[in-house]
C-alpha positions in Angstrom: 25.8 34.9 125.7 28.3 34.8 128.6 31.8 35.1 127.0 33.6 34.2 130.3 31.6 31.0 130.5 32.6 30.0 127.0 36.2 30.8 127.7 36.0 28.7 130.9 34.6 25.8 129.0 37.2 26.1 126.2 39.9 26.3 128.9 38.5 23.2 130.7 38.4 21.2 127.5 42.1 21.9 126.8 43.3 22.0 130.4 45.1 18.6 130.5 47.3 19.2 127.5 47.8 22.8 128.3 48.9 21.9 131.9 51.3 19.2 130.6 52.8 21.8 128.2 53.2 24.3 131.0 54.7 21.7 133.3 57.4 21.0 130.7 58.0 24.7 130.1 58.0 25.7 133.8 60.1 22.7 135.0 58.1 22.0 138.2 54.6 21.5 139.3 54.3 24.6 141.6 55.4 27.0 138.9 53.2 25.3 136.3 50.2 25.6 138.5 50.9 29.3 139.0 51.4 29.8 135.3 48.2 27.9 134.5 46.2 30.1 136.7 47.8 33.2 135.3 47.2 32.0 131.8 43.5 31.5 132.5 43.2 35.0 134.0 45.1 36.7 131.3 43.3 34.9 128.5 39.9 35.6 130.0 40.7 39.3 130.4 42.4 40.0 127.1 40.5 37.6 124.8 37.0 37.0 126.2 35.6 36.6 122.7 38.3 34.4 121.1 38.5 30.6 121.4 41.8 29.9 119.7 44.3 27.1 120.5 47.3 28.9 119.0 46.4 32.0 120.9 46.0 30.0 124.1 49.3 28.4 123.8 51.0 31.7 122.9 49.7 33.2 126.1 50.8 30.1 128.0 54.3 30.2 126.5 54.6 33.9 127.2 53.6 33.5 130.9 56.0 30.5 131.4 58.9 32.4 129.7 58.2 35.5 131.9 58.2 33.4 135.0 61.4 31.7 133.9 63.1 35.0 133.3 62.1 36.2 136.8 63.0 33.1 138.7 65.8 31.5 136.7 64.9 28.2 138.2 64.6 26.1 135.1 67.3 23.6 136.2 65.3 21.5 138.6 62.3 19.3 138.2 60.0 18.2 141.1 58.1 15.0 141.0 55.1 14.5 143.3 55.3 11.3 145.3 52.0 11.2 147.0 51.5 7.4 147.4 55.0 6.0 148.1 58.3 7.5 148.7 61.3 6.0 146.8 64.2 4.4 148.6 67.3 6.6 148.9 68.9 4.7 146.1 65.9 5.1 143.8 65.7 8.8 144.7 69.4 9.3 143.8 69.0 7.5 140.5 65.9 9.4 139.7 67.5 12.7 140.6 70.6 11.8 138.5 68.4 10.9 135.5 66.4 14.1 135.8 69.6 16.1 136.0 71.0 14.3 133.0 67.7 14.9 131.0 67.6 18.5 132.0 71.3 18.9 130.9 70.6 17.2 127.6 67.5 19.4 127.1 69.5 22.5 127.8 71.8 21.6 124.9 68.8 21.9 122.5 67.7 25.0 120.7 64.8 27.0 122.2 62.4 26.0 119.3 63.4 22.3 119.7 62.6 22.4 123.5 59.2 24.0 122.8 58.4 21.4 120.1 59.3 18.5 122.4 57.2 20.1 125.2 54.2 20.3 122.9 54.7 16.7 121.6 55.7 15.2 125.0 54.2 12.1 126.6 50.7 13.7 127.0 51.3 16.0 124.2 49.4 17.4 121.3 48.8 16.0 117.9 51.0 17.1 115.0 48.0 19.0 113.5 47.5 20.9 116.8 51.3 21.7 117.0 51.2 22.9 113.4 48.3 25.2 114.3 50.1 26.6 117.3 53.5 27.1 115.7 52.4 28.1 112.2 54.6 25.3 110.7 53.3 22.8 108.3 52.5 19.4 109.6 55.3 17.8 107.6 57.8 20.4 109.0 56.5 19.8 112.6 57.1 16.0 112.1 60.6 16.6 110.8 61.6 19.1 113.5 60.3 16.9 116.3 62.1 13.8 114.9 65.3 15.8 114.6 64.9 17.2 118.1 64.4 13.7 119.6 67.4 12.4 117.7 69.5 15.3 119.0 68.2 14.7 122.6 69.1 11.0 122.3 72.5 11.9 121.0 73.1 14.3 123.9 72.0 11.6 126.4 74.2 9.0 124.7 77.2 11.3 125.0 76.4 11.4 128.7 76.1 7.6 128.8 72.3 7.6 129.3 71.1 6.3 125.9 
């Protein structure tokens, strides 16, 4: 049995959701890609015989937080524009909206940000979030709902609701 092959398969099966989570945590694609690679290496080296979603997300979170502490670049968010480039007006509106969203997110507690990152647009199911965080499914639902309401309120106070 090749443990690295099993870990690689496990990683590939969860790569989409894991990368989306790391992208939210890192704040930009370049850092998320670096964190993603580091996560694979660290997980493969330290846990070659364990295939655990909570452990995988714990390693991912740790790597993203370490990178954040080192770089202190959490404020900006890059968006890849491969096919078409926006007009200057659209770019300004998008940049302003991203800045407002980042500011509203920065007003949230650390655990609220993490839950929203896990539940984001391509996020995890409540049961998966429950497994990762150790919270009950009901508690996960309540906390995510409250975090979303708080984010909406923060955006409303900045006239973006």
